C-alpha positions, 0 to 999 in steps of 0.5 A: 123457475123450471124447478118452481114449475115442477114443483107447482105442478107436483102439488096441484097433481098430487091427489090425482097421481096418487089415484093413478099410482093406487089403481095400478098398484091397489096399496096406499103405501105402493102408491106413495112410495111411486109417488115418492119415487117419482118426485126424486127423478123428477126433482132433479130434472126440473127443466121443464118450459110449460106446466102442460109438460110437467104434467105430462112427464109426471104422469108418464114417469109415475106410470113407468114407476108403477109398472116396474114395481108391478113386474118386480113383484112378479119376479118374487124369489122362490123363498118368498113365495108362499109354499102354502100356494103350491100343491104339495105332494105328501109321500111317505118314505115307505111309500117312495122306497116301495115305488123305487123298489117296483121301478127297479124291478123292471131293470136289468142289473146294470141299468139298476147300478147306473141308476143307483150311481146317479140318483143316490150317489150323485155321480155324473156320466164320466165318473159312472163310464170310468167305474164301469168300464163303459163309454159315456154314450153307453152310459147315456144310452142306458139312462135314456132306457132306464128313463123311458122304463120309468115313464112307462112304468108311472103310466100303468100306475097312473091308470 
């Protein structure tokens, strides 16, 4: 009898539930899917004692399903996000090379070597320290100074 009460309550409230889901999801298909998920979730648990309890459960479960769908939509993977929505910076290869040359003029020969090992050869600090017979801390300090000089140079270019 509990299952019959849930079924009859669902059928009575179907249009109202659809409107609620549509208000949340702003899509008819999504609202239909949310209704179906609500029914599937509650059809197994049909032990309700009154039609008011059935109505309350239907509305509460539907609301939670809609909220979950909205959260999942916000957490879209990066490859799904349309790249046209993001600002794009189009720099020619020559411009990048000129900018890098300008930045490297500001560096000492050792800093230039460390910068090239990090950026172009993808070496980590341990590898660089071994190659250049330095401590890892010295490599870190030099990279910190390099980044500072790069920031200062970029600020000058922006002005």
